[in-house]
C-alpha positions in Angstrom: 133.5 68.5 85.7 136.3 66.4 86.7 137.2 65.3 83.1 136.7 68.9 81.9 139.1 70.7 84.4 141.4 68.2 84.2 141.4 68.4 79.6 142.0 72.3 81.5 145.9 71.0 83.5 146.4 69.2 80.5 146.2 71.9 77.5 147.7 74.3 80.3 151.3 71.7 80.3 151.4 71.2 77.1 150.8 75.3 76.1 154.3 75.6 79.4 156.1 72.3 77.9 157.0 71.3 81.3 155.9 67.4 81.9 155.2 66.7 85.2 154.3 63.4 85.2 156.5 62.1 88.4 156.9 58.3 86.2 158.4 60.7 83.5 160.5 62.9 84.9 162.1 59.4 87.1 162.9 58.4 83.7 164.8 61.7 82.7 169.1 61.5 82.7 170.3 63.7 85.9 171.8 66.7 83.3 168.2 66.5 81.6 166.5 66.2 85.4 168.3 69.0 86.2 167.0 71.3 83.5 163.5 70.3 83.7 163.5 71.9 87.5 164.2 75.3 86.9 162.0 75.4 84.5 159.5 73.8 85.5 160.1 76.4 89.2 160.4 78.9 86.4 157.0 78.0 84.8 155.2 77.1 88.3 156.9 81.0 90.0 155.1 82.7 86.9 151.9 80.3 87.4 151.1 78.6 84.2 150.9 75.9 86.2 149.9 74.1 89.1 152.6 74.3 92.2 150.4 71.2 94.4 151.4 68.8 91.1 155.7 70.8 91.2 155.0 69.8 94.5 153.3 65.7 94.0 157.2 65.5 91.8 159.4 67.0 94.3 158.0 65.3 97.4 158.9 61.4 95.5 161.7 59.6 97.7 162.9 58.9 94.1 163.3 62.0 93.1 167.1 62.0 94.2 168.1 58.7 92.9 170.7 58.2 90.6 171.9 61.7 91.0 175.7 62.9 90.7 176.9 65.6 94.1 177.6 67.7 91.3 173.9 68.2 89.5 172.2 67.1 92.6 173.3 70.6 94.9 173.0 72.3 91.4 169.2 70.6 91.9 168.8 71.6 95.8 170.2 75.6 95.0 167.4 75.6 93.0 164.6 74.2 95.1 165.6 76.4 97.8 165.8 79.1 94.5 162.5 78.7 94.2 161.3 77.5 97.7 159.1 80.4 98.4 156.4 79.5 95.8 155.3 76.7 97.9 153.0 76.6 101.1 154.8 76.5 105.1 153.9 73.4 105.4 155.2 72.1 101.7 158.1 74.3 102.7 159.2 72.2 105.0 158.9 68.7 104.0 160.7 69.3 101.0 163.8 71.1 103.9 163.5 67.0 104.6 162.8 65.4 101.0 165.3 62.9 99.7 166.6 66.2 97.4 167.5 67.6 100.8 169.3 65.2 102.8 171.9 63.5 99.9 172.6 67.3 98.7 172.1 69.7 101.5 174.8 72.5 101.8 176.4 72.4 104.9 177.0 75.9 107.1 179.2 77.1 104.5 178.5 76.9 101.6 174.7 77.6 103.2 176.8 81.0 104.3 178.1 82.0 100.9 174.5 80.8 98.7 172.9 83.6 101.8 175.5 86.3 101.6 172.9 88.7 102.9 171.7 87.4 105.4 173.3 89.2 109.1 173.5 88.0 112.1 170.1 89.8 114.4 171.5 92.5 116.5 171.0 92.7 120.4 168.4 94.1 121.6 168.9 97.4 122.7 168.1 99.9 125.2 166.1 102.5 123.1 164.4 99.7 121.3 163.3 98.2 124.8 162.1 101.9 125.6 160.6 102.2 122.1 158.1 99.0 122.7 157.2 100.5 126.4 155.8 103.7 124.2 154.4 101.9 122.0 152.3 99.7 124.5 151.6 102.5 126.5 150.1 104.4 123.7 148.2 101.2 122.5 146.9 101.4 126.5 145.6 105.3 125.3 144.2 104.4 122.2 142.3 101.2 123.7 140.7 103.1 126.4 139.9 105.9 123.7 138.0 103.4 121.9 136.0 101.6 124.9 135.3 105.7 125.8 133.8 106.5 123.1 132.2 103.3 122.1 130.0 104.8 125.3 129.0 107.8 124.2 128.7 106.5 120.2 125.5 103.9 122.5 124.7 107.8 123.7 125.2 109.7 120.5 122.7 107.2 118.9 119.7 107.2 121.6 120.1 110.7 121.8 119.8 110.5 117.4 116.8 108.3 118.3 114.7 110.0 120.3 115.3 113.3 118.5 114.2 111.3 115.5 110.4 109.8 117.4 110.8 113.9 118.5 110.8 114.3 115.2 107.8 112.4 113.7 106.0 113.1 116.7 106.2 117.3 115.5 105.1 115.9 111.6 102.4 113.9 112.6 100.9 116.2 115.2 101.5 119.9 112.6 99.7 117.1 110.1 96.6 117.2 112.1 96.6 120.5 113.1 96.6 121.1 109.0 93.9 118.8 109.0 91.7 120.2 111.4 92.3 123.6 110.3 91.7 122.4 106.6 88.3 120.4 107.3 87.4 124.0 109.6 87.8 125.8 106.1 85.7 123.5 103.9 82.8 123.6 106.8 82.8 127.8 107.0 82.6 127.9 102.8 80.4 125.4 103.5 78.4 127.0 106.5 78.8 130.5 103.8 77.2 129.0 101.2 73.9 127.3 103.4 73.5 130.6 104.6 72.2 131.9 101.5 69.3 128.7 101.1 68.5 128.9 105.3 65.2 130.9 104.2 64.3 128.8 101.4 64.4 125.7 103.2 63.1 126.5 106.5 59.9 127.9 103.4 60.8 123.8 102.0 60.4 122.2 105.0 57.0 124.3 106.5 55.9 123.0 103.1 56.8 119.2 103.8 55.7 119.1 107.6 53.0 116.6 108.4 51.8 118.4 111.4 50.7 121.8 108.4 49.7 118.6 105.7 47.4 117.0 108.8 45.8 120.3 110.0 44.6 121.3 106.1 43.5 117.8 105.7 41.3 119.1 108.7 40.2 121.3 107.5 39.1 120.3 104.5 37.2 117.7 105.9 35.8 120.7 108.0 35.1 122.5 104.2 33.2 119.0 103.0 31.5 118.8 106.2 29.9 121.9 105.8 28.9 121.5 102.2 27.4 118.3 103.5 25.7 120.3 106.1 24.6 123.3 104.0 22.7 120.6 101.4 21.3 118.2 104.1 20.0 121.8 105.9 18.1 122.4 102.3 17.0 119.7 101.8 15.2 119.9 105.2 13.3 123.4 104.7 10.4 122.0 105.6 10.5 120.1 108.8 9.6 121.4 112.4 10.8 124.7 113.5 12.6 122.9 116.6 15.6 120.9 114.2 15.7 124.1 112.6 17.2 125.9 115.1 19.8 123.1 115.3 21.8 123.5 112.1 22.8 127.1 112.7 24.5 126.6 115.4 26.5 123.5 113.8 27.3 125.9 111.5 28.6 128.2 113.2 30.8 125.8 114.7 32.1 124.0 111.4 32.8 127.6 110.1 34.8 128.5 113.5 36.6 125.5 113.1 37.5 126.1 109.9 38.9 129.3 110.6 40.5 128.3 113.0 42.1 126.2 110.9 42.9 128.2 107.7 44.5 130.9 110.1 46.7 127.8 111.6 47.7 127.1 108.3 48.1 130.9 106.9 50.0 131.7 109.8 52.3 128.5 109.6 53.6 129.9 106.1 54.0 133.1 108.0 56.1 132.2 110.2 58.1 129.9 107.5 58.2 133.3 105.3 59.9 134.6 108.3 62.3 132.1 109.4 61.0 132.2 113.1 60.1 129.1 114.8 59.3 131.0 118.4 61.0 128.4 120.2 61.3 127.8 124.1 63.2 124.7 125.3 62.1 122.5 127.3 65.0 121.1 128.9 67.6 122.1 131.4 70.2 119.3 130.2 71.4 117.1 127.7 68.4 113.9 126.5 69.9 110.9 125.5 68.4 109.3 122.5 68.5 106.8 119.1 68.1 108.5 115.6 65.2 106.3 114.3 65.9 108.0 111.3 67.6 110.5 109.0 66.7 111.9 105.7 70.2 114.1 104.4 68.6 117.3 105.9 66.7 116.4 108.8 65.8 112.8 110.7 63.3 111.6 114.1 65.0 111.0 116.9 63.3 108.7 119.7 64.6 109.7 123.2 65.6 107.3 126.2 63.9 109.2 129.1 60.5 109.0 129.0 59.2 113.0 128.1 56.5 114.7 130.0 54.4 117.5 127.1 51.2 116.9 125.3 52.8 117.3 121.6 54.6 113.9 122.6 51.9 111.6 121.6 52.7 112.8 118.4 54.4 111.2 115.5 54.9 108.2 117.1 57.0 109.8 120.5 59.6 110.5 117.9 61.2 114.3 118.1 62.3 115.9 114.8 65.5 117.4 114.3 67.1 119.5 111.3 70.5 119.5 110.2 70.9 123.0 110.9 70.9 122.2 114.6 73.5 119.6 114.5 77.0 120.3 116.0 78.4 120.8 113.7 76.1 121.6 111.3 74.9 119.7 108.6 77.0 116.1 109.3 75.4 113.2 108.8 73.6 111.4 111.1 73.2 107.5 110.9 70.2 105.4 111.8 71.3 103.7 115.3 73.5 106.1 116.4 73.5 107.9 119.8 73.3 111.6 120.2 72.5 114.1 123.1 69.8 117.2 122.5 67.9 120.0 124.2 64.7 119.8 123.7 62.2 122.5 122.4 59.2 124.0 121.4 57.6 125.9 119.1 53.9 125.8 118.7 54.5 123.3 115.9 56.0 121.0 117.6 58.5 119.9 119.6 62.5 119.7 118.2 65.9 118.7 119.0 68.7 121.7 119.3 72.7 121.8 119.9 72.4 117.8 118.8 75.0 116.5 119.4 76.7 112.3 118.1 77.9 110.7 121.1 81.7 108.5 120.3 81.2 104.4 120.7 83.8 102.0 121.8 82.6 98.4 121.6 84.2 96.4 124.9 84.3 92.3 125.2 84.2 91.2 128.6 84.0 88.3 130.0 81.1 86.3 132.0 82.9 86.8 135.1 84.2 90.3 134.7 80.5 91.5 133.6 79.2 89.5 136.7 81.6 91.0 138.3 80.8 94.5 137.4 77.3 94.4 136.6 76.2 92.1 138.7 75.0 88.9 138.7 72.5 90.1 136.4 73.0 93.6 135.1 71.3 95.1 138.9 74.4 97.8 138.9 74.3 98.7 134.4 72.0 101.7 135.6 74.2 102.4 138.2 77.1 102.7 135.8 75.5 104.6 133.8 74.5 107.1 135.7 78.0 107.6 137.7 80.0 107.5 134.3 77.5 109.2 132.5 77.7 106.7 129.0 75.3 105.0 127.6 75.4 101.5 128.2 74.0 98.0 125.6 74.8 95.0 126.2 74.6 92.2 123.1 75.0 87.8 124.1 75.3 86.0 121.1 72.6 83.0 121.1 71.9 79.6 118.8 69.1 79.4 116.7 66.8 77.3 119.0 67.4 79.9 122.2 70.1 78.4 123.6 74.0 80.0 125.2 76.4 80.2 122.5 80.0 79.1 123.3 82.0 82.6 123.2 83.4 83.1 126.6 82.4 86.8 126.3 79.8 89.3 126.2 79.6 92.6 124.0 79.4 96.4 126.1 79.2 99.2 123.4 79.9 102.4 125.3 78.2 105.9 124.2 79.3 108.9 124.8 81.6 112.0 124.7 85.0 111.2 124.6 86.8 112.3 128.1 83.8 109.8 129.2 83.9 106.4 126.6 87.7 106.7 128.3 86.8 106.9 132.3 84.0 104.0 131.5 86.5 102.1 129.7 89.2 102.9 132.0 87.4 101.3 135.3 85.9 98.1 133.1 89.4 97.6 132.1 91.6 95.1 133.6 94.5 95.8 135.7 97.8 94.0 135.8 100.7 95.4 138.8 103.9 95.0 138.3 107.2 94.8 140.9 104.7 95.1 143.1 104.5 98.7 142.8 100.8 100.5 141.8 101.5 103.2 140.9 102.6 101.3 137.4 99.8 99.4 137.3 99.0 98.7 133.6 95.8 99.1 132.1 94.7 96.1 129.6 91.2 96.0 127.5 90.1 94.0 125.1 88.1 96.5 121.6 86.4 95.2 118.9 86.5 97.2 116.0 84.6 96.3 112.2 86.8 94.2 110.1 85.5 97.9 107.5 87.1 99.8 109.8 90.6 98.4 110.2 92.1 100.2 107.6 91.6 103.5 108.9 92.8 102.8 112.5 96.3 104.3 112.6 98.5 102.2 114.5 102.4 103.9 114.5 100.3 106.4 115.7 98.8 104.2 119.2 102.0 102.5 119.6 103.3 106.1 120.7 101.3 105.4 123.5 100.5 102.1 124.2 102.3 98.4 123.0 99.0 96.7 121.2 97.6 93.8 119.5 94.8 92.7 116.5 94.0 89.1 116.4 95.2 87.3 113.3 91.8 85.5 113.4 87.9 86.6 113.1 86.4 86.9 116.1 82.8 87.4 115.3 80.6 87.9 112.1 77.5 88.0 113.0 76.3 91.0 112.2 79.3 91.9 110.5 83.2 90.7 111.0 85.4 92.5 113.6 88.9 91.9 114.5 90.2 92.3 118.7 92.2 95.1 119.3 93.9 94.8 122.0 95.4 98.0 124.0 97.7 97.9 127.7 99.6 100.2 128.5 100.5 102.4 131.8 96.7 104.7 133.4 98.4 108.2 131.4 100.0 106.7 128.2 96.0 104.0 128.3 94.3 107.2 128.2 95.8 108.8 125.1 95.5 106.1 123.3 91.6 105.4 123.9 91.4 109.2 122.8 93.6 109.2 119.5 91.7 105.5 119.1 87.9 108.1 119.3 89.2 110.9 118.0 90.6 108.2 114.6 
């Protein structure tokens, strides 16, 4: 790069026709040197050569050697003429160089050389007043700028608040439109399904295990009756006492067959009419767990004991139909907790107004769990009854049965949204700020499955609270989960939990 730059400078000098080598310049004759100086200054002012190279020649102490007075003064005037092309530092040095010392102009000659320079006139009173007015105007400008700077910050804050409010309104509008869209879709589904209700009832009646059981009993009675008749014919010649017992048995079997056949026909009649003659047995909702779901119907295992003769059937499970769900025909999953009212329709026990409970999973340290529920969990049932929730507690263990190294317990809290929020608020850690109890901050660690993280709208939650998602997986069994830490004052804490449940 350096060699190329030197070649370029040499080409520029050759094109300009000016020699800037100090040794060659000092060998020139006085007249030739004066002509060279005029040409070099003119070329340097046009930018054809570098000013620094010209300065190196003029700054040499030997540049003024061998010059007579006439030529030296002419060269000094030429240097002063082009002095403006040099930098301030170079100008100060050239005014004291050998050429300036030996052939510098006296005062009379300097006045002739600079005829346009006029002596500075004395400042008048008007100039001083103008300066004062200028200073006052500048002071007013500075004050104006300071005031506007404060108002600018206020306007920026107002603009940010308006933008946040606009985003919140837009979010609410989208949520409202989404709810309206879902309501329309469910209404269309209900209208479409209303035409199939009679057919579904008849199909359910046909597939009902209780009806199949009655038909099987009727078939057994019929076969037994046929067997008794054939047996009685083969033994007609027996004593009279034995013959008299068979008609009584035949009458009993025929009566049982008639009752079974009557129940079978009555079930078909009820299925065709769509009337199951329900009678509600529970005044308050009963909590249970879905053990099986088959698209349109399923079975629920109640959490509390039920005192009814029909409960011994179907392993103590309660039948639930998709039409009895709230909302209707929603899809339930096995293991979900539900609330329902118990009814009896003459065929068995069923669940109506069945509502799925919401769930949030909270992790508590051993110390927090024992302080809240007791050393052995003896206060857990009281907490469930007081909060109207259902809690499942989990502890991880090693394959040999020993405790794992996880420093926390997992609590699943099932219930209605408001009940879940209140229960978690009671379990959350309180952090007092600035000694003011009204400004307490609640903090809780929630466990979210990795498969559900993409459904969580973190931007919506950040409107209410400060949150943090763990960078690594917290647990891997039974499924990968991360920790979501929520921290906010009590009102915002409740709002953030409501928003999370609704998602």
